[in-house]
C-alpha positions as CSV (number, residue, x, y, z in Angstrom):
1,M,-11.9,-22.4,-7.2
2,S,-13.6,-25.2,-9.1
3,T,-16.5,-27.3,-7.8
4,E,-16.0,-30.1,-10.3
5,N,-16.3,-33.7,-9.0
6,V,-18.4,-32.5,-6.1
7,K,-21.9,-33.8,-5.3
8,L,-23.1,-30.5,-4.1
9,H,-26.1,-30.3,-1.9
10,T,-27.7,-27.0,-1.2
11,E,-30.7,-26.0,0.8
12,E,-32.4,-22.9,2.1
13,I,-33.0,-23.0,5.9
14,E,-35.5,-20.7,7.6
15,Y,-34.6,-19.8,11.2
16,R,-35.3,-17.1,13.7
17,H,-33.6,-14.5,15.8
18,R,-35.8,-12.8,18.2
19,E,-38.7,-11.4,16.1
20,A,-36.9,-11.7,12.8
21,V,-37.5,-14.5,10.3
22,L,-34.3,-15.3,8.5
23,E,-33.3,-17.6,5.6
24,G,-29.8,-18.9,5.2
25,H,-28.1,-21.1,2.6
26,L,-26.4,-24.4,3.5
27,A,-24.0,-26.2,1.2
28,Y,-22.0,-29.4,1.6
29,D,-20.5,-32.2,-0.5
30,E,-22.8,-35.3,-0.3
31,A,-20.0,-37.5,-1.6
32,R,-18.0,-36.9,1.6
33,A,-19.0,-39.2,4.5
34,G,-19.4,-38.1,8.0
35,R,-19.2,-34.7,9.6
36,R,-16.7,-32.1,8.6
37,P,-15.6,-28.7,9.9
38,G,-18.1,-25.9,9.4
39,V,-17.7,-22.4,8.0
40,L,-20.1,-19.6,8.6
41,I,-20.3,-17.0,5.8
42,V,-21.5,-13.4,6.4
43,H,-22.6,-11.5,3.3
44,D,-21.6,-8.0,2.4
45,W,-23.9,-5.0,2.6
46,S,-26.0,-6.2,-0.4
47,G,-27.4,-9.1,1.6
48,L,-27.4,-12.9,1.0
49,G,-27.0,-13.2,-2.8
50,P,-25.1,-15.0,-5.5
51,Q,-21.7,-14.1,-4.3
52,V,-21.9,-15.8,-0.9
53,R,-23.9,-18.7,-2.4
54,N,-21.0,-19.3,-4.8
55,R,-18.5,-19.1,-1.9
56,A,-20.5,-21.6,0.0
57,A,-20.3,-24.0,-2.9
58,M,-16.6,-23.5,-3.1
59,L,-16.2,-24.2,0.5
60,A,-18.3,-27.3,0.2
61,G,-16.0,-28.4,-2.6
62,A,-13.0,-27.8,-0.3
63,G,-14.5,-30.3,2.3
64,Y,-16.4,-28.0,4.6
65,A,-20.0,-27.6,5.6
66,A,-20.8,-24.0,4.7
67,F,-23.7,-21.9,5.9
68,A,-24.3,-18.4,4.5
69,I,-26.3,-16.6,7.1
70,D,-28.9,-13.9,6.6
71,M,-28.4,-10.7,8.7
72,Y,-31.3,-8.7,7.2
73,G,-34.3,-11.0,7.3
74,K,-36.1,-13.2,4.8
75,G,-36.8,-11.4,1.6
76,N,-34.9,-8.3,2.6
77,R,-32.5,-7.8,-0.3
78,P,-31.6,-4.1,-0.6
79,A,-31.7,-2.8,-4.2
80,S,-29.8,0.5,-3.8
81,M,-26.8,1.8,-1.9
82,E,-29.1,3.9,0.2
83,E,-31.0,0.8,1.3
84,M,-27.8,-1.1,1.9
85,R,-26.4,1.7,4.1
86,K,-29.7,1.8,6.1
87,F,-29.3,-1.9,7.0
88,T,-25.6,-1.7,7.8
89,T,-25.9,1.5,9.8
90,A,-28.5,-0.1,12.1
91,F,-26.1,-3.0,12.9
92,R,-23.1,-0.7,13.3
93,A,-25.0,1.3,15.9
94,D,-26.0,-1.9,17.8
95,R,-23.0,-4.2,18.0
96,P,-24.8,-6.6,20.5
97,L,-27.5,-7.1,17.9
98,M,-24.9,-7.7,15.2
99,R,-23.2,-10.3,17.4
100,S,-26.3,-12.1,18.5
101,R,-27.8,-12.2,15.0
102,A,-24.6,-13.8,13.7
103,A,-24.5,-16.2,16.6
104,A,-28.0,-17.4,15.7
105,G,-26.6,-18.4,12.3
106,L,-23.8,-20.2,14.0
107,D,-26.3,-22.2,16.0
108,V,-28.0,-23.3,12.8
109,L,-24.7,-24.4,11.3
110,R,-23.8,-26.4,14.4
111,G,-27.3,-27.9,14.5
112,S,-27.3,-28.9,10.8
113,G,-25.9,-32.3,11.6
114,R,-23.2,-31.8,8.9
115,C,-20.3,-30.2,10.8
116,N,-18.1,-31.4,13.6
117,A,-17.1,-29.5,16.7
118,R,-14.7,-27.1,14.8
119,C,-16.1,-24.1,13.1
120,A,-14.8,-20.9,11.6
121,A,-16.4,-17.7,10.2
122,I,-15.6,-15.6,7.2
123,G,-17.1,-12.3,5.9
124,Y,-17.0,-9.7,3.2
125,C,-17.1,-6.0,3.8
126,F,-19.9,-5.6,6.4
127,G,-19.7,-9.3,6.8
128,G,-16.0,-9.1,7.7
129,L,-16.8,-6.7,10.4
130,T,-19.7,-8.9,11.6
131,A,-17.4,-12.0,11.7
132,L,-14.8,-10.1,13.8
133,E,-17.5,-8.9,16.2
134,L,-18.7,-12.5,16.6
135,A,-15.2,-13.4,17.5
136,R,-15.0,-10.5,20.0
137,S,-18.2,-11.8,21.6
138,G,-16.3,-15.0,22.7
139,A,-18.0,-17.3,20.2
140,D,-16.5,-20.8,19.9
141,L,-14.7,-20.3,16.6
142,A,-11.4,-21.8,15.7
143,G,-10.7,-19.0,13.3
144,V,-12.1,-15.9,11.6
145,V,-11.3,-14.5,8.2
146,S,-12.2,-10.9,7.1
147,F,-12.1,-10.0,3.4
148,H,-11.9,-6.2,3.0
149,G,-14.0,-5.8,6.1
150,S,-14.3,-2.8,8.4
151,L,-12.0,-3.3,11.5
152,D,-13.4,-0.8,14.0
153,T,-15.2,-1.6,17.2
154,P,-16.6,0.4,20.1
155,S,-15.3,-2.2,22.5
156,P,-11.7,-3.1,21.7
157,A,-11.2,-4.6,25.2
158,D,-13.6,-7.4,24.1
159,A,-10.8,-8.8,21.9
160,R,-9.6,-10.5,25.0
161,S,-12.6,-12.8,24.6
162,I,-11.5,-14.0,21.1
163,R,-11.0,-17.8,21.3
164,G,-9.6,-18.6,17.9
165,K,-7.1,-17.2,15.4
166,I,-7.7,-14.2,13.1
167,L,-6.8,-13.6,9.5
168,V,-7.5,-10.2,7.9
169,C,-7.2,-9.8,4.1
170,H,-7.0,-6.1,3.4
171,G,-6.7,-3.9,0.3
172,A,-3.7,-1.6,0.8
173,D,-5.6,1.0,-1.2
174,D,-8.9,0.7,0.5
175,P,-10.2,4.2,1.3
176,H,-13.1,2.8,3.4
177,V,-10.8,1.3,5.9
178,P,-8.0,4.0,6.3
179,P,-4.5,3.2,7.7
180,E,-5.4,4.6,11.1
181,Q,-8.3,2.1,11.5
182,A,-6.0,-0.7,10.5
183,A,-3.3,0.5,12.9
184,A,-5.9,0.6,15.7
185,F,-7.0,-2.9,14.9
186,M,-3.5,-4.2,15.0
187,Q,-2.9,-2.6,18.4
188,E,-6.2,-4.1,19.6
189,M,-5.0,-7.5,18.7
190,R,-1.6,-7.0,20.3
191,D,-3.1,-5.7,23.5
192,A,-5.4,-8.8,23.7
193,K,-2.6,-11.2,22.8
194,V,-4.6,-12.7,20.0
195,D,-3.0,-15.0,17.5
196,W,-3.6,-12.8,14.4
197,Q,-2.2,-12.1,11.0
198,M,-3.0,-9.4,8.4
199,I,-2.2,-9.4,4.7
200,F,-2.1,-6.2,2.8
201,Y,-2.6,-6.5,-1.0
202,G,-1.0,-3.8,-3.0
203,G,-3.2,-2.1,-5.6
204,A,-6.4,-3.6,-4.0
205,M,-9.4,-1.4,-3.1
206,H,-12.5,-2.2,-1.1
207,S,-14.6,-5.1,-2.5
208,F,-11.6,-6.7,-4.1
209,A,-13.3,-10.1,-3.7
210,V,-16.7,-9.1,-5.0
211,P,-17.0,-10.0,-8.7
212,G,-18.8,-7.2,-10.5
213,A,-17.7,-4.4,-8.2
214,N,-16.6,-1.7,-10.5
215,M,-16.8,1.8,-9.0
216,P,-13.1,2.8,-8.5
217,E,-14.2,6.4,-8.1
218,R,-15.8,5.3,-4.8
219,G,-13.0,3.0,-3.9
220,L,-14.8,-0.2,-4.9
221,Q,-13.1,-2.5,-7.4
222,Y,-13.0,-6.2,-8.0
223,N,-9.4,-7.6,-8.3
224,E,-9.3,-11.1,-9.7
225,A,-5.7,-11.8,-8.7
226,V,-6.2,-10.6,-5.1
227,D,-9.5,-12.5,-4.9
228,R,-7.6,-15.7,-5.8
229,R,-4.7,-15.0,-3.5
230,S,-6.8,-14.1,-0.5
231,W,-8.9,-17.2,-1.0
232,Q,-5.8,-19.4,-1.0
233,A,-4.6,-17.6,2.1
234,M,-7.9,-18.5,3.7
235,L,-7.6,-22.2,2.7
236,D,-4.1,-22.3,4.1
237,F,-5.3,-20.8,7.3
238,F,-8.2,-23.3,7.6
239,G,-5.7,-26.1,7.0
240,E,-4.1,-25.0,10.3
241,V,-7.1,-24.0,12.5
242,L,-9.7,-26.5,11.3
243,A,-7.4,-29.6,10.9
């Protein structure tokens, strides 16, 4: 996960979606010539912060143009679990808004001049759900990766619109995404004939890829080994879909 020997360029990009002013984070390796595949990153319920900025840098080091989008709005960084829940609940209740807000970020990535025609999306927790909903909308994505994301959708038939491949990295002991939700997701993928795969990580709870998560009594726990393994699974997946 090192970014050594990378001439990392980062910038904050202000953009709009409807009436909302948003601010995303773009990262790429200046030492690499030409355009390269793009990866959209969707933050967890805490908003665009250090974790996804770090992941953007890691993706840049791996040869991608990475854009961490802003789902909440410029300056909106919830400070408590109650505030986080307020933001995510609004999007959960309005999946068309969730999809179109994420699509606005994808437009910025494609218009950055740094990526080629092939793009993928990844997301953490709330971001994993958002990335999957973006895929269900029919967005032009070669692949989507969800890390400990919610898997439910009010419109499972929309999975027929998925154009790329799907990888779900899931904690086998995640109480926030129970087995019945995972089973419904797998059936959704089968019914839509999506090219999908799902990896269950034993001993992993929700937020297994979020350093600092340490509330096992609430089912939230960082797991360094699973973080590393799931990241490598993503890189292998991108080696296929973004080649």
